[in-house]
The first five atom37 places (N, CA, C, CB, O) and aatype in JSON, in Angstrom:
{
  "aatype": [12, 1, 13, 9, 10, 10, 10, 0, 10, 9, 10, 13, 7, 7, 10, 9, 9, 18, 15, 18, 2, 10, 16, 10, 11, 10, 2, 11, 6, 15, 16, 1, 10, 1, 19, 10, 0, 11, 9, 2, 2, 6, 10, 11, 7, 11, 10, 11, 0, 13, 6, 11, 6, 15, 7, 15, 19, 6, 19, 15, 18, 9, 14, 9, 15, 15, 18, 8, 7, 11, 16, 9, 2, 11, 16, 6, 10, 18, 9, 0, 14, 9, 9, 2, 12, 14, 11, 10, 1, 3, 10, 6, 11, 3, 16, 2, 10, 6, 9, 10, 3, 4, 4, 6, 19, 18, 2, 9, 9, 17, 18, 6, 19, 11, 19, 9, 9, 14, 7, 6, 2, 11, 2, 16, 11, 7, 13, 9, 11, 6, 11, 3, 9, 11, 16, 10, 5, 19, 19, 6, 2, 2, 9, 18, 14, 18, 11, 0],
  "atom_mask": [
    [1, 1, 1, 1, 1],
    [1, 1, 1, 1, 1],
    [1, 1, 1, 1, 1],
    [1, 1, 1, 1, 1],
    [1, 1, 1, 1, 1],
    [1, 1, 1, 1, 1],
    [1, 1, 1, 1, 1],
    [1, 1, 1, 1, 1],
    [1, 1, 1, 1, 1],
    [1, 1, 1, 1, 1],
    [1, 1, 1, 1, 1],
    [1, 1, 1, 1, 1],
    [1, 1, 1, 0, 1],
    [1, 1, 1, 0, 1],
    [1, 1, 1, 1, 1],
    [1, 1, 1, 1, 1],
    [1, 1, 1, 1, 1],
    [1, 1, 1, 1, 1],
    [1, 1, 1, 1, 1],
    [1, 1, 1, 1, 1],
    [1, 1, 1, 1, 1],
    [1, 1, 1, 1, 1],
    [1, 1, 1, 1, 1],
    [1, 1, 1, 1, 1],
    [1, 1, 1, 1, 1],
    [1, 1, 1, 1, 1],
    [1, 1, 1, 1, 1],
    [1, 1, 1, 1, 1],
    [1, 1, 1, 1, 1],
    [1, 1, 1, 1, 1],
    [1, 1, 1, 1, 1],
    [1, 1, 1, 1, 1],
    [1, 1, 1, 1, 1],
    [1, 1, 1, 1, 1],
    [1, 1, 1, 1, 1],
    [1, 1, 1, 1, 1],
    [1, 1, 1, 1, 1],
    [1, 1, 1, 1, 1],
    [1, 1, 1, 1, 1],
    [1, 1, 1, 1, 1],
    [1, 1, 1, 1, 1],
    [1, 1, 1, 1, 1],
    [1, 1, 1, 1, 1],
    [1, 1, 1, 1, 1],
    [1, 1, 1, 0, 1],
    [1, 1, 1, 1, 1],
    [1, 1, 1, 1, 1],
    [1, 1, 1, 1, 1],
    [1, 1, 1, 1, 1],
    [1, 1, 1, 1, 1],
    [1, 1, 1, 1, 1],
    [1, 1, 1, 1, 1],
    [1, 1, 1, 1, 1],
    [1, 1, 1, 1, 1],
    [1, 1, 1, 0, 1],
    [1, 1, 1, 1, 1],
    [1, 1, 1, 1, 1],
    [1, 1, 1, 1, 1],
    [1, 1, 1, 1, 1],
    [1, 1, 1, 1, 1],
    [1, 1, 1, 1, 1],
    [1, 1, 1, 1, 1],
    [1, 1, 1, 1, 1],
    [1, 1, 1, 1, 1],
    [1, 1, 1, 1, 1],
    [1, 1, 1, 1, 1],
    [1, 1, 1, 1, 1],
    [1, 1, 1, 1, 1],
    [1, 1, 1, 0, 1],
    [1, 1, 1, 1, 1],
    [1, 1, 1, 1, 1],
    [1, 1, 1, 1, 1],
    [1, 1, 1, 1, 1],
    [1, 1, 1, 1, 1],
    [1, 1, 1, 1, 1],
    [1, 1, 1, 1, 1],
    [1, 1, 1, 1, 1],
    [1, 1, 1, 1, 1],
    [1, 1, 1, 1, 1],
    [1, 1, 1, 1, 1],
    [1, 1, 1, 1, 1],
    [1, 1, 1, 1, 1],
    [1, 1, 1, 1, 1],
    [1, 1, 1, 1, 1],
    [1, 1, 1, 1, 1],
    [1, 1, 1, 1, 1],
    [1, 1, 1, 1, 1],
    [1, 1, 1, 1, 1],
    [1, 1, 1, 1, 1],
    [1, 1, 1, 1, 1],
    [1, 1, 1, 1, 1],
    [1, 1, 1, 1, 1],
    [1, 1, 1, 1, 1],
    [1, 1, 1, 1, 1],
    [1, 1, 1, 1, 1],
    [1, 1, 1, 1, 1],
    [1, 1, 1, 1, 1],
    [1, 1, 1, 1, 1],
    [1, 1, 1, 1, 1],
    [1, 1, 1, 1, 1],
    [1, 1, 1, 1, 1],
    [1, 1, 1, 1, 1],
    [1, 1, 1, 1, 1],
    [1, 1, 1, 1, 1],
    [1, 1, 1, 1, 1],
    [1, 1, 1, 1, 1],
    [1, 1, 1, 1, 1],
    [1, 1, 1, 1, 1],
    [1, 1, 1, 1, 1],
    [1, 1, 1, 1, 1],
    [1, 1, 1, 1, 1],
    [1, 1, 1, 1, 1],
    [1, 1, 1, 1, 1],
    [1, 1, 1, 1, 1],
    [1, 1, 1, 1, 1],
    [1, 1, 1, 1, 1],
    [1, 1, 1, 1, 1],
    [1, 1, 1, 1, 1],
    [1, 1, 1, 0, 1],
    [1, 1, 1, 1, 1],
    [1, 1, 1, 1, 1],
    [1, 1, 1, 1, 1],
    [1, 1, 1, 1, 1],
    [1, 1, 1, 1, 1],
    [1, 1, 1, 1, 1],
    [1, 1, 1, 0, 1],
    [1, 1, 1, 1, 1],
    [1, 1, 1, 1, 1],
    [1, 1, 1, 1, 1],
    [1, 1, 1, 1, 1],
    [1, 1, 1, 1, 1],
    [1, 1, 1, 1, 1],
    [1, 1, 1, 1, 1],
    [1, 1, 1, 1, 1],
    [1, 1, 1, 1, 1],
    [1, 1, 1, 1, 1],
    [1, 1, 1, 1, 1],
    [1, 1, 1, 1, 1],
    [1, 1, 1, 1, 1],
    [1, 1, 1, 1, 1],
    [1, 1, 1, 1, 1],
    [1, 1, 1, 1, 1],
    [1, 1, 1, 1, 1],
    [1, 1, 1, 1, 1],
    [1, 1, 1, 1, 1],
    [1, 1, 1, 1, 1],
    [1, 1, 1, 1, 1],
    [1, 1, 1, 1, 1]
  ],
  "atom_positions": [
    [[19.47, -164.04, -93.42], [18.44, -164.7, -94.17], [17.96, -163.81, -95.33], [17.28, -165.06, -93.26], [17.78, -164.28, -96.45]],
    [[17.76, -162.51, -95.05], [17.35, -161.59, -96.11], [18.43, -161.49, -97.18], [17.05, -160.21, -95.54], [18.14, -161.4, -98.37]],
    [[19.65, -161.52, -96.73], [20.78, -161.44, -97.66], [20.78, -162.62, -98.63], [22.12, -161.39, -96.88], [20.98, -162.44, -99.83]],
    [[20.55, -163.83, -98.12], [20.52, -165.03, -98.97], [19.34, -164.96, -99.92], [20.44, -166.31, -98.1], [19.48, -165.32, -101.09]],
    [[18.19, -164.51, -99.45], [17.02, -164.37, -100.31], [17.27, -163.33, -101.39], [15.79, -164.0, -99.48], [16.92, -163.55, -102.55]],
    [[17.87, -162.21, -101.04], [18.19, -161.16, -102.01], [19.22, -161.67, -103.03], [18.72, -159.91, -101.3], [19.1, -161.4, -104.22]],
    [[20.22, -162.39, -102.55], [21.23, -162.97, -103.44], [20.61, -163.99, -104.4], [22.35, -163.63, -102.62], [20.95, -164.02, -105.58]],
    [[19.71, -164.82, -103.88], [19.02, -165.81, -104.73], [18.17, -165.11, -105.77], [18.15, -166.75, -103.87], [18.12, -165.55, -106.92]],
    [[17.49, -164.02, -105.39], [16.67, -163.26, -106.32], [17.52, -162.63, -107.42], [15.88, -162.19, -105.57], [17.14, -162.66, -108.59]],
    [[18.64, -162.05, -107.05], [19.55, -161.45, -108.04], [20.11, -162.53, -108.97], [20.71, -160.7, -107.34], [20.19, -162.32, -110.18]],
    [[20.49, -163.66, -108.41], [21.02, -164.77, -109.21], [19.96, -165.29, -110.17], [21.52, -165.91, -108.31], [20.25, -165.56, -111.34]],
    [[18.72, -165.43, -109.69], [17.63, -165.89, -110.53], [17.35, -164.89, -111.66], [16.36, -166.11, -109.68], [17.12, -165.3, -112.79]],
    [[17.37, -163.61, -111.36], [17.19, -162.57, -112.38], [18.3, -162.6, -113.41], [0.0, 0.0, 0.0], [18.05, -162.44, -114.61]],
    [[19.53, -162.8, -112.95], [20.67, -162.9, -113.88], [20.54, -164.1, -114.8], [0.0, 0.0, 0.0], [20.85, -164.01, -115.99]],
    [[20.07, -165.22, -114.26], [19.87, -166.42, -115.09], [18.77, -166.2, -116.12], [19.52, -167.62, -114.21], [18.87, -166.68, -117.25]],
    [[17.73, -165.47, -115.74], [16.65, -165.18, -116.69], [17.17, -164.3, -117.82], [15.46, -164.49, -115.97], [16.88, -164.55, -118.99]],
    [[17.93, -163.27, -117.49], [18.51, -162.39, -118.52], [19.46, -163.17, -119.42], [19.25, -161.19, -117.86], [19.45, -162.99, -120.64]],
    [[20.28, -164.02, -118.84], [21.24, -164.83, -119.61], [20.5, -165.78, -120.55], [22.16, -165.63, -118.67], [20.87, -165.91, -121.72]],
    [[19.45, -166.45, -120.05], [18.69, -167.38, -120.92], [17.96, -166.61, -122.01], [17.69, -168.2, -120.08], [17.82, -167.12, -123.13]],
    [[17.48, -165.4, -121.72], [16.83, -164.58, -122.73], [17.81, -164.22, -123.85], [16.25, -163.3, -122.1], [17.47, -164.3, -125.03]],
    [[19.03, -163.82, -123.49], [20.06, -163.5, -124.49], [20.42, -164.72, -125.32], [21.31, -162.93, -123.81], [20.61, -164.61, -126.53]],
    [[20.53, -165.89, -124.68], [20.82, -167.11, -125.44], [19.69, -167.45, -126.4], [21.06, -168.28, -124.48], [19.94, -167.91, -127.52]],
    [[18.45, -167.23, -125.99], [17.3, -167.47, -126.87], [17.34, -166.53, -128.07], [15.98, -167.3, -126.09], [17.05, -166.95, -129.19]],
    [[17.69, -165.26, -127.84], [17.81, -164.31, -128.95], [18.9, -164.75, -129.94], [18.13, -162.9, -128.42], [18.69, -164.7, -131.15]],
    [[20.04, -165.19, -129.42], [21.12, -165.67, -130.29], [20.69, -166.89, -131.08], [22.37, -165.99, -129.47], [20.99, -167.02, -132.26]],
    [[19.97, -167.81, -130.41], [19.49, -169.02, -131.08], [18.53, -168.67, -132.21], [18.81, -169.96, -130.08], [18.62, -169.23, -133.3]],
    [[17.6, -167.75, -131.95], [16.66, -167.32, -132.99], [17.38, -166.66, -134.16], [15.62, -166.36, -132.4], [17.04, -166.89, -135.32]],
    [[18.37, -165.83, -133.85], [19.14, -165.16, -134.9], [19.88, -166.18, -135.76], [20.14, -164.15, -134.27], [19.89, -166.07, -136.98]],
    [[20.51, -167.16, -135.13], [21.25, -168.18, -135.88], [20.31, -169.09, -136.68], [22.08, -169.03, -134.92], [20.66, -169.49, -137.79]],
    [[19.14, -169.41, -136.14], [18.21, -170.25, -136.9], [17.67, -169.49, -138.11], [17.04, -170.72, -136.01], [17.48, -170.09, -139.17]],
    [[17.44, -168.19, -137.97], [17.02, -167.37, -139.12], [18.12, -167.33, -140.17], [16.66, -165.94, -138.67], [17.87, -167.47, -141.36]],
    [[19.33, -167.15, -139.7], [20.48, -167.14, -140.62], [20.62, -168.48, -141.33], [21.78, -166.81, -139.85], [20.92, -168.52, -142.53]],
    [[20.41, -169.57, -140.62], [20.5, -170.9, -141.21], [19.41, -171.1, -142.27], [20.37, -171.98, -140.13], [19.69, -171.67, -143.33]],
    [[18.19, -170.63, -142.01], [17.12, -170.75, -143.0], [17.44, -169.95, -144.26], [15.78, -170.27, -142.4], [17.21, -170.42, -145.37]],
    [[17.98, -168.74, -144.09], [18.34, -167.91, -145.24], [19.44, -168.58, -146.06], [18.81, -166.5, -144.78], [19.36, -168.63, -147.29]],
    [[20.47, -169.11, -145.39], [21.56, -169.78, -146.1], [21.07, -171.05, -146.79], [22.7, -170.12, -145.14], [21.53, -171.37, -147.88]],
    [[20.14, -171.78, -146.16], [19.58, -172.97, -146.8], [18.81, -172.6, -148.06], [18.66, -173.73, -145.81], [18.88, -173.31, -149.06]],
    [[18.07, -171.48, -148.01], [17.33, -171.03, -149.19], [18.29, -170.64, -150.32], [16.42, -169.84, -148.83], [18.08, -171.0, -151.47]],
    [[19.34, -169.9, -149.97], [20.34, -169.5, -150.97], [21.02, -170.73, -151.56], [21.4, -168.56, -150.35], [21.26, -170.79, -152.77]],
    [[21.33, -171.71, -150.72], [21.96, -172.95, -151.18], [21.05, -173.68, -152.16], [22.3, -173.85, -149.99], [21.52, -174.17, -153.19]],
    [[19.76, -173.77, -151.86], [18.82, -174.44, -152.77], [18.71, -173.69, -154.09], [17.44, -174.55, -152.12], [18.61, -174.32, -155.14]],
    [[18.73, -172.36, -154.06], [18.7, -171.58, -155.3], [19.94, -171.84, -156.14], [18.57, -170.08, -154.99], [19.85, -171.99, -157.36]],
    [[21.11, -171.9, -155.5], [22.35, -172.16, -156.23], [22.36, -173.57, -156.81], [23.56, -171.96, -155.31], [22.85, -173.77, -157.92]],
    [[21.82, -174.54, -156.08], [21.73, -175.91, -156.61], [20.83, -175.94, -157.84], [21.2, -176.87, -155.53], [21.12, -176.65, -158.8]],
    [[19.74, -175.18, -157.8], [18.84, -175.11, -158.95], [19.53, -174.5, -160.16], [0.0, 0.0, 0.0], [19.35, -174.98, -161.28]],
    [[20.31, -173.44, -159.94], [21.05, -172.83, -161.04], [22.08, -173.78, -161.61], [21.73, -171.54, -160.58], [22.29, -173.83, -162.82]],
    [[22.74, -174.55, -160.74], [23.74, -175.5, -161.19], [23.1, -176.59, -162.04], [24.46, -176.12, -160.0], [23.67, -176.98, -163.06]],
    [[21.94, -177.07, -161.64], [21.25, -178.1, -162.42], [20.83, -177.57, -163.78], [20.02, -178.62, -161.66], [20.8, -178.33, -164.76]],
    [[20.52, -176.28, -163.86], [20.13, -175.69, -165.14], [21.29, -175.69, -166.12], [19.61, -174.27, -164.94], [21.08, -175.76, -167.33]],
    [[22.53, -175.61, -165.61], [23.7, -175.58, -166.49], [24.2, -176.97, -166.86], [24.81, -174.81, -165.83], [24.96, -177.12, -167.81]],
    [[23.78, -177.97, -166.12], [24.3, -179.31, -166.39], [23.72, -179.84, -167.7], [23.98, -180.27, -165.23], [22.54, -179.64, -168.0]],
    [[24.54, -180.49, -168.46], [24.09, -181.11, -169.7], [23.61, -182.52, -169.42], [25.23, -181.11, -170.76], [23.75, -183.02, -168.3]],
    [[23.05, -183.16, -170.43], [22.62, -184.54, -170.27], [23.82, -185.4, -169.91], [21.92, -185.06, -171.55], [24.94, -185.17, -170.36]],
    [[23.54, -186.41, -169.09], [24.64, -187.3, -168.73], [25.02, -188.13, -169.95], [24.25, -188.23, -167.53], [24.19, -188.4, -170.81]],
    [[26.25, -188.52, -170.0], [26.76, -189.27, -171.14], [28.0, -188.6, -171.68], [0.0, 0.0, 0.0], [28.49, -187.61, -171.13]],
    [[28.49, -189.14, -172.74], [29.73, -188.61, -173.3], [29.45, -187.42, -174.22], [30.49, -189.71, -174.05], [28.38, -187.3, -174.8]],
    [[30.44, -186.58, -174.33], [30.37, -185.42, -175.21], [30.9, -185.83, -176.57], [31.18, -184.2, -174.64], [31.94, -186.49, -176.67]],
    [[30.18, -185.46, -177.62], [30.62, -185.8, -178.97], [31.37, -184.61, -179.57], [29.41, -186.2, -179.87], [30.81, -183.53, -179.73]],
    [[32.64, -184.84, -179.89], [33.49, -183.8, -180.47], [33.81, -184.2, -181.9], [34.8, -183.6, -179.63], [34.42, -185.24, -182.13]],
    [[33.41, -183.37, -182.87], [33.71, -183.61, -184.28], [34.81, -182.64, -184.7], [32.43, -183.45, -185.17], [34.63, -181.42, -184.62]],
    [[35.93, -183.18, -185.16], [37.04, -182.32, -185.58], [36.87, -181.93, -187.04], [38.39, -183.03, -185.37], [36.46, -182.74, -187.87]],
    [[37.18, -180.68, -187.33], [37.02, -180.1, -188.66], [38.39, -179.63, -189.12], [35.98, -178.92, -188.65], [39.15, -179.08, -188.33]],
    [[38.72, -179.84, -190.41], [40.0, -179.32, -190.9], [40.03, -177.79, -190.83], [40.26, -179.8, -192.35], [39.05, -177.13, -191.14]],
    [[41.18, -177.26, -190.43], [41.29, -175.81, -190.34], [41.77, -175.24, -191.67], [42.25, -175.4, -189.2], [42.58, -175.84, -192.37]],
    [[41.24, -174.06, -191.99], [41.6, -173.43, -193.26], [42.64, -172.34, -193.09], [40.36, -172.86, -193.93], [43.19, -171.84, -194.07]],
    [[42.92, -171.97, -191.87], [43.87, -170.91, -191.6], [44.58, -171.2, -190.29], [43.17, -169.53, -191.56], [44.02, -171.81, -189.39]],
    [[45.82, -170.75, -190.2], [46.61, -171.01, -189.0], [46.78, -169.78, -188.11], [47.96, -171.53, -189.39], [47.4, -169.86, -187.06]],
    [[46.23, -168.65, -188.54], [46.35, -167.42, -187.76], [45.01, -166.7, -187.76], [47.47, -166.51, -188.32], [44.21, -166.86, -188.68]],
    [[44.78, -165.9, -186.73], [43.55, -165.15, -186.64], [43.65, -164.04, -185.62], [0.0, 0.0, 0.0], [44.67, -163.87, -184.95]],
    [[42.57, -163.27, -185.52], [42.46, -162.19, -184.54], [41.07, -162.25, -183.94], [42.74, -160.79, -185.2], [40.12, -162.69, -184.58]],
    [[40.96, -161.79, -182.7], [39.64, -161.72, -182.1], [38.88, -160.54, -182.69], [39.74, -161.59, -180.55], [39.45, -159.46, -182.89]],
    [[37.61, -160.74, -182.97], [36.78, -159.69, -183.56], [36.39, -158.66, -182.5], [35.52, -160.3, -184.21], [36.4, -157.45, -182.76]],
    [[36.05, -159.15, -181.32], [35.7, -158.26, -180.21], [36.17, -158.89, -178.91], [34.17, -157.98, -180.17], [36.77, -159.97, -178.93]],
    [[35.91, -158.24, -177.79], [36.34, -158.77, -176.5], [35.65, -160.12, -176.28], [36.0, -157.77, -175.34], [34.44, -160.24, -176.45]],
    [[36.42, -161.14, -175.89], [35.89, -162.49, -175.74], [36.62, -163.23, -174.63], [35.99, -163.27, -177.06], [37.55, -162.69, -174.02]],
    [[36.2, -164.45, -174.37], [36.82, -165.27, -173.34], [37.56, -166.45, -173.96], [35.77, -165.77, -172.33], [37.16, -166.96, -175.01]],
    [[38.62, -166.88, -173.3], [39.38, -168.07, -173.67], [38.96, -169.16, -172.69], [40.94, -167.82, -173.64], [39.2, -169.05, -171.49]],
    [[38.33, -170.22, -173.22], [37.8, -171.3, -172.38], [38.82, -172.42, -172.24], [36.49, -171.85, -172.96], [39.69, -172.6, -173.1]],
    [[38.71, -173.18, -171.15], [39.61, -174.3, -170.9], [39.24, -175.5, -171.78], [39.57, -174.7, -169.42], [40.1, -176.33, -172.08]],
    [[37.98, -175.6, -172.19], [37.49, -176.69, -173.03], [36.37, -176.14, -173.92], [36.98, -177.91, -172.17], [35.81, -175.08, -173.62]],
    [[36.04, -176.85, -175.01], [35.03, -176.33, -175.94], [33.59, -176.55, -175.48], [35.22, -176.96, -177.29], [32.77, -177.08, -176.23]],
    [[33.28, -176.15, -174.26], [31.93, -176.24, -173.72], [31.66, -174.92, -173.0], [31.75, -177.49, -172.75], [32.5, -174.44, -172.24]],
    [[30.49, -174.34, -173.23], [30.2, -172.99, -172.74], [30.29, -172.86, -171.22], [28.84, -172.58, -173.19], [30.76, -171.84, -170.72]],
    [[29.84, -173.88, -170.48], [29.84, -173.73, -169.02], [31.13, -174.2, -168.36], [28.68, -174.48, -168.44], [31.15, -174.43, -167.15]],
    [[32.19, -174.34, -169.12], [33.5, -174.68, -168.56], [34.18, -173.4, -168.06], [34.39, -175.41, -169.62], [33.82, -172.3, -168.48]],
    [[35.16, -173.54, -167.17], [35.85, -172.35, -166.65], [36.58, -171.58, -167.75], [36.85, -172.76, -165.57], [37.04, -172.15, -168.74]],
    [[36.66, -170.28, -167.55], [37.36, -169.4, -168.49], [38.79, -169.21, -168.01], [36.64, -168.03, -168.65], [39.04, -169.02, -166.82]],
    [[39.73, -169.25, -168.95], [41.14, -169.06, -168.6], [41.5, -167.58, -168.49], [42.03, -169.73, -169.64], [42.25, -167.19, -167.6]],
    [[40.96, -166.78, -169.39], [41.27, -165.35, -169.39], [40.32, -164.63, -170.32], [42.75, -165.09, -169.8], [39.65, -165.25, -171.15]],
    [[40.26, -163.32, -170.18], [39.52, -162.46, -171.1], [40.49, -161.96, -172.15], [38.83, -161.27, -170.35], [41.63, -161.61, -171.84]],
    [[40.04, -161.92, -173.39], [40.88, -161.44, -174.49], [40.3, -160.14, -175.04], [41.0, -162.51, -175.62], [39.09, -160.01, -175.21]],
    [[41.16, -159.2, -175.31], [40.75, -157.92, -175.88], [40.52, -158.07, -177.39], [41.8, -156.83, -175.59], [40.9, -159.07, -177.99]],
    [[39.9, -157.07, -177.99], [39.69, -157.03, -179.43], [41.05, -156.97, -180.14], [38.81, -155.81, -179.83], [41.98, -156.34, -179.64]],
    [[41.15, -157.61, -181.29], [42.35, -157.65, -182.14], [43.54, -158.34, -181.48], [42.74, -156.24, -182.52], [44.68, -157.98, -181.74]],
    [[43.28, -159.32, -180.62], [44.36, -160.12, -180.05], [44.81, -161.13, -181.09], [43.91, -160.83, -178.73], [43.97, -161.83, -181.67]],
    [[46.11, -161.23, -181.34], [46.63, -162.18, -182.32], [46.56, -163.59, -181.78], [48.08, -161.83, -182.7], [46.84, -163.84, -180.6]],
    [[46.17, -164.54, -182.66], [46.0, -165.93, -182.27], [46.67, -166.85, -183.27], [44.51, -166.27, -182.15], [46.72, -166.57, -184.46]],
    [[47.19, -167.96, -182.77], [47.65, -169.05, -183.62], [46.59, -170.14, -183.51], [49.09, -169.58, -183.2], [46.32, -170.62, -182.41]],
    [[46.0, -170.53, -184.63], [44.93, -171.53, -184.63], [45.56, -172.92, -184.69], [43.94, -171.31, -185.81], [46.29, -173.24, -185.63]],
    [[45.27, -173.75, -183.68], [45.85, -175.08, -183.59], [44.92, -176.16, -184.13], [46.2, -175.39, -182.16], [45.37, -177.11, -184.77]],
    [[43.61, -176.02, -183.88], [42.66, -177.05, -184.29], [41.26, -176.44, -184.32], [42.71, -178.27, -183.34], [41.05, -175.33, -183.85]],
    [[40.31, -177.2, -184.88], [38.94, -176.75, -184.98], [38.03, -177.94, -184.68], [38.64, -176.15, -186.39], [38.28, -179.05, -185.15]],
    [[36.98, -177.71, -183.91], [36.06, -178.81, -183.59], [34.65, -178.26, -183.41], [36.51, -179.55, -182.31], [34.43, -177.06, -183.29]],
    [[33.68, -179.19, -183.41], [32.28, -178.84, -183.2], [31.76, -179.63, -182.02], [31.44, -179.12, -184.47], [31.85, -180.86, -181.99]],
    [[31.2, -178.92, -181.03], [30.62, -179.54, -179.84], [29.26, -178.89, -179.59], [31.57, -179.37, -178.59], [29.16, -177.67, -179.54]],
    [[28.22, -179.7, -179.44], [26.86, -179.21, -179.23], [26.47, -178.18, -180.29], [26.72, -178.6, -177.84], [25.88, -177.15, -179.97]],
    [[26.8, -178.45, -181.54], [26.48, -177.6, -182.7], [27.11, -176.21, -182.63], [24.99, -177.47, -182.82], [26.61, -175.28, -183.26]],
    [[28.18, -176.07, -181.88], [28.94, -174.82, -181.84], [30.36, -175.13, -182.31], [28.95, -174.19, -180.39], [30.98, -176.08, -181.84]],
    [[30.86, -174.34, -183.26], [32.22, -174.55, -183.77], [33.19, -173.76, -182.89], [32.33, -174.11, -185.27], [32.99, -172.58, -182.62]],
    [[34.25, -174.45, -182.47], [35.27, -173.88, -181.59], [36.63, -173.99, -182.26], [35.28, -174.58, -180.21], [36.9, -174.96, -182.98]],
    [[37.48, -173.0, -182.03], [38.88, -173.07, -182.45], [39.74, -173.27, -181.21], [39.31, -171.79, -183.23], [39.57, -172.58, -180.2]],
    [[40.66, -174.23, -181.3], [41.68, -174.33, -180.26], [42.79, -173.39, -180.68], [42.21, -175.83, -180.07], [43.33, -173.51, -181.78]],
    [[43.13, -172.46, -179.82], [44.07, -171.4, -180.19], [45.16, -171.25, -179.15], [43.33, -170.08, -180.37], [45.04, -171.67, -178.0]],
    [[46.24, -170.62, -179.61], [47.3, -170.18, -178.72], [47.35, -168.66, -178.85], [48.71, -170.85, -179.06], [47.49, -168.13, -179.95]],
    [[47.23, -167.99, -177.73], [47.24, -166.52, -177.73], [48.69, -166.06, -177.87], [46.6, -165.94, -176.42], [49.57, -166.53, -177.16]],
    [[48.92, -165.15, -178.81], [50.27, -164.65, -179.06], [50.46, -163.35, -178.26], [50.52, -164.41, -180.59], [50.09, -162.27, -178.7]],
    [[51.05, -163.51, -177.08], [51.4, -162.36, -176.23], [52.87, -162.51, -175.89], [50.49, -162.29, -174.92], [53.23, -163.4, -175.13]],
    [[53.73, -161.65, -176.44], [55.17, -161.8, -176.19], [55.5, -161.78, -174.7], [55.93, -160.68, -176.9], [55.02, -160.94, -173.95]],
    [[56.34, -162.74, -174.3], [56.82, -162.8, -172.92], [55.83, -163.4, -171.94], [0.0, 0.0, 0.0], [56.09, -163.39, -170.73]],
    [[54.72, -163.91, -172.42], [53.73, -164.49, -171.49], [53.44, -165.93, -171.91], [52.42, -163.65, -171.47], [53.23, -166.21, -173.09]],
    [[53.44, -166.84, -170.94], [53.19, -168.24, -171.26], [52.16, -168.89, -170.34], [54.47, -169.01, -171.21], [52.03, -170.11, -170.35]],
    [[51.44, -168.12, -169.55], [50.42, -168.68, -168.66], [49.05, -168.46, -169.26], [50.5, -168.04, -167.26], [48.71, -167.37, -169.7]],
    [[48.25, -169.52, -169.27], [46.88, -169.48, -169.78], [46.81, -168.91, -171.2], [46.01, -168.64, -168.85], [45.99, -168.04, -171.49]],
    [[47.67, -169.42, -172.06], [47.69, -168.91, -173.43], [47.08, -169.87, -174.44], [49.1, -168.6, -173.84], [46.89, -169.49, -175.59]],
    [[46.76, -171.09, -174.04], [46.11, -172.04, -174.95], [44.72, -172.35, -174.43], [46.95, -173.34, -175.09], [44.52, -172.59, -173.24]],
    [[43.76, -172.35, -175.35], [42.39, -172.64, -174.96], [41.48, -172.64, -176.17], [0.0, 0.0, 0.0], [41.94, -172.78, -177.31]],
    [[40.19, -172.49, -175.93], [39.18, -172.58, -176.98], [38.38, -171.29, -177.06], [38.25, -173.78, -176.74], [38.04, -170.68, -176.04]],
    [[38.09, -170.88, -178.31], [37.29, -169.69, -178.59], [36.24, -170.07, -179.62], [38.19, -168.5, -179.11], [36.5, -170.86, -180.52]],
    [[35.04, -169.5, -179.48], [33.97, -169.76, -180.44], [34.33, -169.17, -181.8], [32.63, -169.18, -179.93], [35.03, -168.16, -181.89]],
    [[33.85, -169.82, -182.84], [34.15, -169.39, -184.21], [33.69, -167.96, -184.47], [33.49, -170.34, -185.22], [34.36, -167.21, -185.19]],
    [[32.55, -167.57, -183.9], [32.01, -166.23, -184.17], [32.87, -165.11, -183.61], [30.61, -166.12, -183.6], [32.69, -163.94, -183.96]],
    [[33.82, -165.45, -182.73], [34.67, -164.43, -182.11], [36.04, -164.3, -182.77], [34.85, -164.75, -180.65], [36.88, -163.53, -182.31]],
    [[36.27, -165.06, -183.87], [37.59, -165.05, -184.53], [37.44, -164.64, -185.98], [38.27, -166.44, -184.43], [36.51, -165.06, -186.68]],
    [[38.37, -163.82, -186.43], [38.5, -163.52, -187.86], [39.78, -164.2, -188.3], [38.52, -161.95, -188.15], [40.87, -163.85, -187.84]],
    [[39.65, -165.17, -189.21], [40.83, -165.93, -189.64], [41.63, -165.13, -190.65], [40.42, -167.27, -190.24], [41.09, -164.32, -191.41]],
    [[42.94, -165.36, -190.66], [43.87, -164.7, -191.57], [44.55, -165.75, -192.42], [44.91, -163.85, -190.79], [44.72, -166.89, -191.99]],
    [[44.93, -165.36, -193.63], [45.69, -166.27, -194.49], [47.17, -165.96, -194.36], [45.23, -166.16, -195.96], [47.57, -164.8, -194.26]],
    [[47.97, -167.01, -194.37], [49.42, -166.83, -194.3], [49.94, -166.71, -195.73], [50.11, -168.01, -193.53], [49.69, -167.57, -196.57]],
    [[50.67, -165.64, -195.99], [51.25, -165.41, -197.3], [52.75, -165.63, -197.17], [50.93, -163.97, -197.84], [53.31, -165.48, -196.08]],
    [[53.42, -165.98, -198.26], [54.83, -166.33, -198.21], [55.72, -165.23, -197.64], [55.31, -166.68, -199.59], [56.74, -165.54, -197.02]],
    [[55.37, -163.97, -197.81], [56.22, -162.89, -197.3], [55.85, -162.49, -195.87], [56.11, -161.67, -198.22], [56.19, -161.39, -195.42]],
    [[55.16, -163.38, -195.15], [54.8, -163.2, -193.73], [53.85, -162.03, -193.47], [56.04, -163.02, -192.93], [53.82, -161.5, -192.36]],
    [[53.09, -161.63, -194.47], [52.04, -160.64, -194.27], [50.73, -161.41, -194.13], [51.98, -159.59, -195.47], [50.5, -162.38, -194.85]],
    [[49.91, -161.0, -193.21], [48.68, -161.74, -192.93], [47.46, -160.93, -193.36], [48.6, -162.09, -191.43], [46.88, -160.23, -192.53]],
    [[47.06, -161.01, -194.62], [45.85, -160.28, -195.04], [44.6, -161.0, -194.52], [45.81, -160.14, -196.59], [44.64, -162.2, -194.25]],
    [[43.5, -160.27, -194.4], [42.25, -160.88, -193.97], [41.74, -161.82, -195.04], [41.2, -159.81, -193.64], [41.84, -161.54, -196.24]],
    [[41.18, -162.94, -194.6], [40.63, -163.93, -195.52], [39.36, -163.38, -196.15], [40.35, -165.29, -194.79], [38.5, -162.85, -195.45]],
    [[39.25, -163.5, -197.46], [38.09, -162.97, -198.17], [36.93, -163.94, -198.14], [38.44, -162.65, -199.6], [35.87, -163.65, -198.69]]
  ]
}
């Protein structure tokens, strides 16, 4: 009889310790869930700040005055002529470019360019802001002086 009572007491104590550990894990996970929910709400707020007004984007095409250029400083090559679009690659200063087209979106002038990197054909076409390009003039003897 004492043995059964002692066994029941040990079993009851083990169940109390087990339930205490489960309660600690539950509290830890609920705290973690609250933190992740807060981070998620902050990220949603940041995303809404980047979203533009709903509706169509107005793209005005501009005639290009030059077919070649170089980057003035380190810049990004965008997938589309909108600032919050994904970037295709980073471009170093003085990277040679072939200018394909020119457009204006949200009052920012963009050049559609092809990056001239010998032997590379991945992520070489995209858009760069006008302020990051120095256009060059093509001369008949294939020398590219800077446009005055």
